[in-house]
C-alpha angles and dihedrals in degrees: 000000000000122000096246090056090049090052093048091049091050091050090049091049088052096055106025100082127150122267113248121255095229138039090237089067093054095092093048090049092050092049092048093046091047092054094045094045091049090054091048092051093048093049094044091051091049091049091053093048096048137067109293088234088071097058092099090056090052091052091051092046092052092049090050092049092048089064086072089065106039123189092204118114092039119113112210128212086246090057092048091051092049092053093057 
């Protein structure tokens, strides 16, 4: 897999998170998405400004930083619908 694809997949993983099942989870979702999207923007900008040979490092760095803001433990509306 090429490095640009790895970076795009990492950016998508950062921002493509499940919608919450309840309105009370909306604020938590927005805060999580804001943090993860901010990381993705910062890393994407760095990747564009640096030597193209470093794009793989940027993808790995983003994935590592995303572990600070996990999506796990959240049940999405899609998951709730599938369990019916």
